[in-house]
PASEBA-1860 file (N, C-alpha, C; in nm, 3 decimals):
! residues 238
1> MTNDRRLR> 4.412/4.236/-1.728/4.542/4.254/-1.793/4.519/4.284/-1.941 ~ 4.585/4.384/-1.994/4.574/4.413/-2.137/4.672/4.327/-2.213 ~ 4.628/4.286/-2.331/4.714/4.201/-2.413/4.711/4.251/-2.557 ~ 4.698/4.387/-2.571/4.682/4.444/-2.704/4.815/4.462/-2.776 ~ 4.919/4.482/-2.701/5.048/4.510/-2.762/5.105/4.385/-2.828 ~ 5.137/4.396/-2.955/5.192/4.283/-3.029/5.344/4.297/-3.035 ~ 5.412/4.189/-2.998/5.557/4.188/-2.996/5.609/4.073/-3.081 ~ 5.710/4.103/-3.159/5.778/3.996/-3.231/5.880/3.930/-3.138
9> TVDLARLA> 5.931/3.819/-3.182/6.033/3.749/-3.102/6.150/3.841/-3.073 ~ 6.194/3.915/-3.171/6.309/4.004/-3.154/6.276/4.118/-3.059 ~ 6.149/4.164/-3.060/6.110/4.271/-2.968/6.118/4.224/-2.823 ~ 6.065/4.104/-2.799/6.068/4.051/-2.663/6.211/4.023/-2.619 ~ 6.293/3.976/-2.709/6.433/3.949/-2.677/6.505/4.077/-2.639 ~ 6.482/4.182/-2.712/6.549/4.309/-2.683/6.505/4.366/-2.549 ~ 6.379/4.350/-2.513/6.330/4.402/-2.387/6.404/4.341/-2.268 ~ 6.443/4.215/-2.282/6.507/4.144/-2.172/6.657/4.127/-2.192
17> GLSTQQIR> 6.711/4.176/-2.302/6.853/4.159/-2.328/6.891/4.015/-2.357 ~ 6.803/3.943/-2.426/6.827/3.802/-2.458/6.837/3.784/-2.608 ~ 6.874/3.665/-2.649/6.874/3.632/-2.791/6.735/3.583/-2.831 ~ 6.706/3.591/-2.959/6.576/3.541/-3.006/6.565/3.390/-2.984 ~ 6.677/3.319/-2.991/6.672/3.175/-2.968/6.634/3.143/-2.824 ~ 6.681/3.225/-2.729/6.642/3.204/-2.590/6.493/3.222/-2.571 ~ 6.435/3.320/-2.639/6.290/3.342/-2.630/6.217/3.220/-2.684 ~ 6.263/3.167/-2.796/6.199/3.047/-2.852/6.212/2.930/-2.755
25> NYEDAGVL> 6.331/2.917/-2.695/6.352/2.808/-2.599/6.260/2.822/-2.478 ~ 6.241/2.944/-2.432/6.154/2.967/-2.318/6.010/2.929/-2.349 ~ 5.966/2.963/-2.469/5.829/2.924/-2.506/5.817/2.772/-2.515 ~ 5.916/2.710/-2.578/5.914/2.563/-2.592/5.914/2.494/-2.455 ~ 5.985/2.555/-2.357/5.996/2.496/-2.223/5.876/2.525/-2.135 ~ 5.786/2.611/-2.182/5.670/2.646/-2.100/5.694/2.761/-2.006 ~ 5.813/2.821/-2.010/5.840/2.939/-1.929/5.748/3.052/-1.972 ~ 5.722/3.062/-2.100/5.627/3.158/-2.155/5.501/3.084/-2.197
33> PPAGRTDS> 5.385/3.150/-2.189/5.264/3.085/-2.242/5.276/3.070/-2.394 ~ 5.199/2.982/-2.454/5.208/2.964/-2.600/5.187/3.095/-2.674 ~ 5.269/3.118/-2.774/5.259/3.240/-2.855/5.164/3.217/-2.970 ~ 5.106/3.327/-3.017/5.025/3.319/-3.138/5.115/3.305/-3.260 ~ 5.056/3.279/-3.371/5.132/3.265/-3.496/5.067/3.348/-3.606 ~ 5.150/3.409/-3.688/5.100/3.477/-3.806/5.071/3.374/-3.914 ~ 5.011/3.417/-4.021/4.982/3.325/-4.131/5.110/3.264/-4.186 ~ 5.218/3.338/-4.176/5.346/3.286/-4.225/5.420/3.201/-4.122
41> GHRVFGER> 5.362/3.185/-4.001/5.422/3.100/-3.900/5.511/3.170/-3.800 ~ 5.525/3.302/-3.808/5.608/3.375/-3.713/5.535/3.390/-3.580 ~ 5.612/3.381/-3.470/5.553/3.396/-3.337/5.507/3.539/-3.314 ~ 5.397/3.551/-3.242/5.346/3.681/-3.202/5.325/3.679/-3.051 ~ 5.396/3.766/-2.982/5.386/3.773/-2.837/5.307/3.896/-2.797 ~ 5.270/3.901/-2.670/5.195/4.015/-2.618/5.241/4.053/-2.479 ~ 5.159/4.135/-2.413/5.193/4.184/-2.280/5.206/4.071/-2.179 ~ 5.120/3.970/-2.191/5.131/3.859/-2.096/5.266/3.789/-2.108
49> HRRALLTY> 5.315/3.775/-2.228/5.445/3.711/-2.247/5.558/3.795/-2.186 ~ 5.545/3.926/-2.202/5.646/4.014/-2.142/5.645/4.001/-1.991 ~ 5.525/3.997/-1.931/5.515/3.983/-1.787/5.567/3.847/-1.741 ~ 5.537/3.744/-1.818/5.586/3.610/-1.784/5.738/3.606/-1.786 ~ 5.798/3.670/-1.885/5.944/3.670/-1.896/6.007/3.743/-1.779 ~ 5.951/3.859/-1.743/6.005/3.935/-1.630/5.987/3.858/-1.499 ~ 5.875/3.791/-1.484/5.851/3.711/-1.364/5.953/3.598/-1.354 ~ 5.975/3.531/-1.465/6.070/3.420/-1.466/6.210/3.468/-1.427
57> RRLLQGYG> 6.249/3.581/-1.478/6.384/3.631/-1.450/6.399/3.671/-1.303 ~ 6.290/3.716/-1.240/6.296/3.745/-1.096/6.301/3.615/-1.016 ~ 6.224/3.517/-1.059/6.228/3.387/-0.991/6.367/3.324/-1.005 ~ 6.426/3.343/-1.120/6.556/3.284/-1.148/6.662/3.328/-1.048 ~ 6.656/3.453/-1.007/6.757/3.508/-0.916/6.752/3.443/-0.778 ~ 6.632/3.406/-0.732/6.620/3.349/-0.599/6.610/3.199/-0.594 ~ 6.544/3.141/-0.693/6.512/2.998/-0.689/6.601/2.913/-0.781 ~ 6.672/2.977/-0.873/6.755/2.901/-0.965/6.676/2.853/-1.085
65> PVVATAVM> 6.746/2.808/-1.191/6.678/2.775/-1.316/6.584/2.655/-1.308 ~ 6.618/2.554/-1.229/6.534/2.434/-1.225/6.398/2.465/-1.165 ~ 6.398/2.528/-1.047/6.271/2.559/-0.980/6.195/2.666/-1.057 ~ 6.263/2.771/-1.102/6.196/2.879/-1.173/6.127/2.827/-1.299 ~ 6.195/2.743/-1.373/6.136/2.687/-1.494/6.016/2.599/-1.461 ~ 6.030/2.516/-1.359/5.920/2.427/-1.319/5.798/2.507/-1.274 ~ 5.821/2.614/-1.199/5.710/2.695/-1.151/5.634/2.757/-1.268 ~ 5.705/2.821/-1.359/5.639/2.886/-1.471/5.570/2.785/-1.563
73> RTVHAGDV> 5.634/2.673/-1.585/5.573/2.570/-1.669/5.443/2.519/-1.606 ~ 5.446/2.501/-1.474/5.328/2.450/-1.405/5.216/2.553/-1.406 ~ 5.249/2.679/-1.390/5.148/2.786/-1.399/5.082/2.784/-1.536 ~ 5.163/2.776/-1.641/5.110/2.782/-1.776/5.038/2.655/-1.818 ~ 5.059/2.548/-1.739/4.982/2.425/-1.761/4.847/2.431/-1.690 ~ 4.823/2.540/-1.618/4.696/2.559/-1.550/4.692/2.505/-1.408 ~ 4.805/2.466/-1.353/4.810/2.408/-1.219/4.877/2.506/-1.124 ~ 4.805/2.610/-1.085/4.861/2.710/-0.994/4.895/2.649/-0.857
81> PGALARVD> 4.807/2.565/-0.797/4.845/2.504/-0.669/4.974/2.423/-0.679 ~ 4.994/2.353/-0.790/5.117/2.278/-0.808/5.238/2.367/-0.816 ~ 5.223/2.483/-0.881/5.334/2.578/-0.890/5.368/2.633/-0.752 ~ 5.265/2.664/-0.674/5.288/2.718/-0.541/5.350/2.613/-0.449 ~ 5.317/2.487/-0.472/5.378/2.379/-0.393/5.528/2.374/-0.418 ~ 5.570/2.399/-0.542/5.713/2.401/-0.572/5.782/2.519/-0.501 ~ 5.714/2.631/-0.494/5.767/2.745/-0.421/5.781/2.710/-0.272 ~ 5.677/2.647/-0.218/5.681/2.607/-0.077/5.799/2.514/-0.049
89> AAHAALHE> 5.820/2.418/-0.139/5.929/2.322/-0.121/6.064/2.392/-0.121 ~ 6.080/2.492/-0.205/6.206/2.567/-0.210/6.229/2.642/-0.080 ~ 6.123/2.700/-0.024/6.137/2.771/0.103/6.165/2.675/0.217 ~ 6.104/2.556/0.212/6.130/2.455/0.315/6.276/2.410/0.311 ~ 6.330/2.394/0.191/6.471/2.355/0.177/6.562/2.464/0.232 ~ 6.525/2.589/0.209/6.604/2.700/0.262/6.599/2.700/0.414 ~ 6.482/2.669/0.469/6.469/2.662/0.615/6.562/2.555/0.672 ~ 6.570/2.440/0.605/6.659/2.334/0.653/6.804/2.378/0.651
97> ERVSLRAA> 6.841/2.458/0.551/6.977/2.511/0.547/7.002/2.602/0.666 ~ 6.900/2.679/0.702/6.916/2.769/0.817/6.926/2.690/0.948 ~ 6.852/2.578/0.956/6.862/2.494/1.074/7.004/2.440/1.088 ~ 7.061/2.394/0.976/7.199/2.344/0.980/7.297/2.454/1.018 ~ 7.272/2.573/0.969/7.360/2.685/1.002/7.351/2.719/1.151 ~ 7.230/2.717/1.205/7.213/2.743/1.348/7.282/2.636/1.432 ~ 7.273/2.511/1.385/7.339/2.402/1.456/7.490/2.424/1.457 ~ 7.545/2.467/1.345/7.689/2.493/1.338/7.729/2.604/1.435
105> KEALAALA> 7.646/2.707/1.445/7.677/2.817/1.537/7.674/2.769/1.681 ~ 7.578/2.685/1.715/7.570/2.633/1.852/7.692/2.546/1.883 ~ 7.730/2.465/1.785/7.847/2.379/1.804/7.973/2.462/1.824 ~ 7.988/2.567/1.746/8.105/2.652/1.759/8.108/2.722/1.894 ~ 7.990/2.761/1.942/7.984/2.825/2.073/8.027/2.727/2.182 ~ 7.987/2.602/2.166/8.025/2.501/2.265/8.174/2.471/2.261 ~ 8.234/2.483/2.143/8.375/2.451/2.128/8.467/2.566/2.166 ~ 8.411/2.685/2.174/8.494/2.803/2.200/8.577/2.785/2.327
113> GRETGPPP> 8.708/2.788/2.313/8.798/2.776/2.426/8.810/2.636/2.481 ~ 8.752/2.536/2.409/8.754/2.401/2.463/8.812/2.301/2.363 ~ 8.886/2.349/2.265/8.950/2.257/2.171/9.045/2.165/2.248 ~ 9.038/2.039/2.217/9.123/1.944/2.288/9.268/1.959/2.246 ~ 9.356/1.931/2.337/9.498/1.940/2.308/9.550/1.810/2.250 ~ 9.683/1.791/2.249/9.742/1.671/2.193/9.698/1.548/2.271 ~ 9.690/1.432/2.207/9.651/1.310/2.277/9.757/1.271/2.377 ~ 9.719/1.195/2.479/9.817/1.149/2.578/9.916/1.055/2.515
121> ASGGLRIG> 10.016/1.018/2.592/10.125/0.937/2.540/10.077/0.803/2.487 ~ 9.971/0.751/2.543/9.920/0.622/2.499/9.863/0.627/2.359 ~ 9.843/0.747/2.304/9.794/0.760/2.167/9.650/0.802/2.157 ~ 9.581/0.822/2.266/9.442/0.863/2.259/9.366/0.825/2.385 ~ 9.236/0.849/2.385/9.151/0.821/2.499/9.063/0.700/2.469 ~ 9.033/0.622/2.571/8.940/0.511/2.559/8.797/0.564/2.570 ~ 8.703/0.480/2.534/8.563/0.524/2.529/8.512/0.571/2.665 ~ 8.553/0.502/2.772/8.509/0.543/2.905/8.563/0.679/2.944
129> EVAALIGV> 8.685/0.709/2.905/8.746/0.838/2.936/8.674/0.951/2.861 ~ 8.641/0.925/2.735/8.570/1.027/2.657/8.431/1.050/2.715 ~ 8.362/0.942/2.752/8.229/0.955/2.810/8.233/1.039/2.936 ~ 8.333/1.014/3.022/8.345/1.091/3.146/8.381/1.237/3.116 ~ 8.462/1.258/3.013/8.508/1.393/2.980/8.394/1.483/2.937 ~ 8.305/1.430/2.854/8.198/1.516/2.800/8.065/1.496/2.872 ~ 8.058/1.396/2.962/7.938/1.379/3.044/7.827/1.299/2.981 ~ 7.860/1.188/2.914/7.758/1.101/2.855/7.790/0.957/2.891
137> RTSALRVW> 7.696/0.868/2.861/7.721/0.725/2.879/7.801/0.671/2.762 ~ 7.873/0.564/2.786/7.946/0.501/2.675/7.851/0.450/2.569 ~ 7.730/0.412/2.609/7.632/0.363/2.511/7.595/0.472/2.411 ~ 7.593/0.598/2.458/7.562/0.709/2.366/7.670/0.721/2.260 ~ 7.796/0.708/2.299/7.905/0.716/2.203/7.895/0.603/2.100 ~ 7.853/0.485/2.145/7.840/0.374/2.052/7.725/0.399/1.953 ~ 7.616/0.457/2.003/7.503/0.489/1.915/7.546/0.592/1.811 ~ 7.617/0.693/1.853/7.662/0.797/1.760/7.758/0.739/1.656
145> EAAGLLAP> 7.840/0.645/1.700/7.930/0.581/1.605/7.852/0.496/1.505 ~ 7.753/0.423/1.551/7.671/0.341/1.462/7.596/0.426/1.361 ~ 7.564/0.551/1.400/7.493/0.642/1.310/7.587/0.710/1.212 ~ 7.717/0.682/1.225/7.814/0.741/1.134/7.862/0.879/1.173 ~ 7.830/0.923/1.292/7.873/1.056/1.338/8.015/1.054/1.393 ~ 8.055/0.946/1.451/8.189/0.931/1.506/8.259/0.814/1.439 ~ 8.391/0.823/1.428/8.468/0.715/1.366/8.604/0.703/1.435 ~ 8.606/0.663/1.562/8.735/0.650/1.632/8.818/0.536/1.574
153> DRERGTGY> 8.948/0.547/1.589/9.036/0.437/1.547/9.020/0.319/1.640 ~ 9.071/0.205/1.595/9.070/0.084/1.678/9.214/0.043/1.710 ~ 9.235/0.005/1.832/9.367/-0.037/1.875/9.398/-0.176/1.819 ~ 9.518/-0.189/1.764/9.557/-0.319/1.709/9.562/-0.425/1.819 ~ 9.518/-0.541/1.785/9.521/-0.651/1.880/9.398/-0.657/1.967 ~ 9.371/-0.549/2.043/9.257/-0.550/2.134/9.127/-0.507/2.067 ~ 9.136/-0.422/1.964/9.015/-0.371/1.900/8.947/-0.261/1.978 ~ 9.009/-0.214/2.089/8.949/-0.107/2.168/8.944/0.023/2.087
161> RVYGPADV> 8.839/0.098/2.111/8.828/0.230/2.046/8.932/0.325/2.104 ~ 8.991/0.407/2.015/9.087/0.508/2.057/9.044/0.642/1.998 ~ 9.015/0.738/2.085/8.965/0.869/2.044/9.079/0.971/2.046 ~ 9.108/1.028/1.930/9.204/1.136/1.921/9.137/1.270/1.947 ~ 9.212/1.380/1.939/9.155/1.513/1.966/9.034/1.546/1.878 ~ 9.041/1.515/1.748/8.929/1.546/1.660/8.807/1.462/1.695 ~ 8.828/1.338/1.738/8.716/1.252/1.777/8.646/1.306/1.901 ~ 8.727/1.352/1.997/8.669/1.411/2.119/8.592/1.537/2.085
169> RDARVVHT> 8.647/1.618/1.997/8.578/1.739/1.953/8.444/1.703/1.889 ~ 8.445/1.603/1.802/8.321/1.564/1.734/8.219/1.511/1.834 ~ 8.265/1.435/1.932/8.173/1.383/2.033/8.110/1.496/2.113 ~ 8.191/1.598/2.143/8.139/1.712/2.216/8.035/1.787/2.132 ~ 8.059/1.800/2.003/7.964/1.865/1.914/7.832/1.788/1.911 ~ 7.841/1.657/1.896/7.720/1.575/1.892/7.642/1.589/2.022 ~ 7.712/1.582/2.134/7.646/1.594/2.264/7.575/1.729/2.277 ~ 7.641/1.835/2.239/7.582/1.969/2.248/7.455/1.979/2.164
177> LRRSHYLF> 7.461/1.932/2.041/7.348/1.947/1.952/7.234/1.851/1.985 ~ 7.268/1.733/2.036/7.160/1.642/2.078/7.084/1.700/2.197 ~ 7.152/1.769/2.285/7.084/1.833/2.398/6.989/1.942/2.349 ~ 7.017/1.999/2.231/6.928/2.099/2.171/6.827/2.036/2.077 ~ 6.818/1.903/2.082/6.717/1.827/2.007/6.738/1.827/1.856 ~ 6.861/1.844/1.812/6.889/1.830/1.670/6.892/1.682/1.634 ~ 6.846/1.652/1.512/6.848/1.516/1.462/6.986/1.480/1.408 ~ 7.011/1.351/1.394/7.141/1.308/1.342/7.167/1.369/1.204
185> DQIRPVLD> 7.064/1.372/1.119/7.082/1.426/0.984/7.112/1.574/0.985 ~ 7.076/1.643/1.092/7.107/1.786/1.104/7.245/1.807/1.166 ~ 7.292/1.709/1.240/7.424/1.718/1.302/7.534/1.682/1.202 ~ 7.504/1.588/1.116/7.606/1.537/1.023/7.671/1.649/0.940 ~ 7.595/1.744/0.882/7.661/1.852/0.805/7.756/1.938/0.888 ~ 7.725/1.953/1.018/7.814/2.031/1.104/7.949/1.961/1.119 ~ 7.944/1.830/1.143/8.068/1.753/1.155/8.144/1.751/1.023 ~ 8.071/1.738/0.913/8.136/1.741/0.781/8.208/1.873/0.760
193> GLRREGGS> 8.144/1.983/0.804/8.206/2.114/0.789/8.331/2.128/0.872 ~ 8.327/2.077/0.995/8.446/2.083/1.080/8.562/2.006/1.018 ~ 8.533/1.888/0.967/8.639/1.806/0.909/8.689/1.866/0.778 ~ 8.598/1.921/0.700/8.637/1.978/0.571/8.720/2.105/0.591 ~ 8.678/2.191/0.684/8.747/2.318/0.705/8.872/2.304/0.790 ~ 8.883/2.194/0.863/9.004/2.169/0.939/9.004/2.223/1.080 ~ 8.893/2.279/1.125/8.889/2.330/1.261/8.777/2.431/1.278 ~ 8.754/2.471/1.403/8.641/2.560/1.432/8.661/2.700/1.376
201> AALRAAVE> 8.786/2.750/1.372/8.808/2.886/1.321/8.770/2.896/1.174 ~ 8.814/2.798/1.096/8.781/2.799/0.953/8.632/2.778/0.932 ~ 8.573/2.689/1.013/8.428/2.666/1.000/8.350/2.791/1.036 ~ 8.397/2.864/1.137/8.328/2.987/1.176/8.325/3.086/1.061 ~ 8.435/3.100/0.990/8.439/3.191/0.875/8.344/3.142/0.765 ~ 8.342/3.011/0.744/8.253/2.954/0.642/8.107/2.974/0.680 ~ 8.076/2.959/0.809/7.938/2.977/0.856/7.894/3.121/0.838 ~ 7.981/3.214/0.868/7.946/3.356/0.852/7.919/3.389/0.705
209> ERGRLLTA> 8.003/3.336/0.617/7.983/3.360/0.474/7.854/3.294/0.426 ~ 7.829/3.172/0.474/7.706/3.104/0.436/7.584/3.179/0.484 ~ 7.592/3.237/0.602/7.482/3.317/0.654/7.452/3.437/0.566 ~ 7.556/3.503/0.520/7.536/3.618/0.431/7.471/3.574/0.299 ~ 7.516/3.461/0.246/7.459/3.412/0.121/7.313/3.372/0.137 ~ 7.280/3.310/0.250/7.141/3.271/0.274/7.051/3.393/0.286 ~ 7.101/3.497/0.352/7.021/3.620/0.364/6.996/3.681/0.227 ~ 7.098/3.686/0.145/7.082/3.741/0.009/6.985/3.656/-0.072
217> RTRAMLAG> 6.996/3.525/-0.058/6.906/3.437/-0.132/6.762/3.451/-0.084 ~ 6.743/3.465/0.046/6.608/3.483/0.100/6.544/3.609/0.042 ~ 6.619/3.717/0.038/6.566/3.842/-0.017/6.531/3.825/-0.165 ~ 6.617/3.753/-0.239/6.589/3.731/-0.381/6.465/3.643/-0.399 ~ 6.448/3.545/-0.311/6.329/3.460/-0.319/6.202/3.539/-0.288 ~ 6.210/3.628/-0.190/6.095/3.711/-0.159/6.056/3.799/-0.278 ~ 6.158/3.856/-0.343/6.131/3.939/-0.462/6.069/3.855/-0.572 ~ 6.121/3.735/-0.592/6.066/3.647/-0.695/5.924/3.605/-0.663
225> AGALHAYL> 5.898/3.574/-0.536/5.763/3.535/-0.496/5.664/3.650/-0.515 ~ 5.710/3.772/-0.487/5.625/3.889/-0.509/5.591/3.906/-0.657 ~ 5.691/3.888/-0.743/5.666/3.899/-0.887/5.570/3.790/-0.934 ~ 5.586/3.669/-0.880/5.497/3.560/-0.917/5.354/3.589/-0.872 ~ 5.340/3.643/-0.752/5.207/3.678/-0.702/5.138/3.777/-0.795 ~ 5.210/3.880/-0.835/5.152/3.980/-0.925/5.116/3.917/-1.060 ~ 5.200/3.829/-1.109/5.172/3.764/-1.237/5.049/3.674/-1.226 ~ 5.037/3.601/-1.117/4.922/3.513/-1.100/4.792/3.592/-1.091
233> EDVEDP> 4.797/3.708/-1.029/4.677/3.791/-1.022/4.632/3.831/-1.162 ~ 4.728/3.861/-1.249/4.693/3.896/-1.388/4.640/3.772/-1.463 ~ 4.707/3.660/-1.442/4.667/3.538/-1.513/4.526/3.496/-1.473 ~ 4.495/3.508/-1.344/4.368/3.460/-1.294/4.257/3.565/-1.300 ~ 4.293/3.687/-1.339/4.193/3.794/-1.349/4.099/3.764/-1.466 ~ 3.969/3.744/-1.437/3.877/3.712/-1.546/3.860/3.829/-1.641
END
């Protein structure tokens, strides 16, 4: 990598459309490698700093400011494996988001055309009725309730569980996803989405939008990872 070109703070700022204070902040934060100094104390940047700035801005688009800053700081501290571990962690988190999204799609497919109607005159279904309806043991419903996935009302006086339409829907979702080997922690966001959106139709729209956003973010992360790879090759080139 050539490092002959000398850049002032203002030159580097203009190249990226930033303020000179942002460039100083980036150097202080470790986003840029340490700059040289003139006898009068002014910063002197070079080609490596320009490449570092462009790399950071590509990382920023896919990974966000916290991860992008940590990655560049770790690289400039000389810990390339540590920087790559942060990249790996970001991709693992994205994978978990995709798992949750897939779970939501499976749940919606199971619910299609099977939304429960109004509760019976008694005000709801008992645990045995719900178990028979969706094909599970009553013990499974109790386990799901203990895990915080279900929250049926209790009948006054007797304390019996009473499942309304939304409770039956949630139980069906849990049953479907458990058969696909999803963990409770992966099922919980699906139920939260159903309750937050108010039904499967609204959740379906939210899932589709989330899918588009995840695809865009994945592409941005790939671009950022490619820029980081090129920068590391320059940094590590003897």
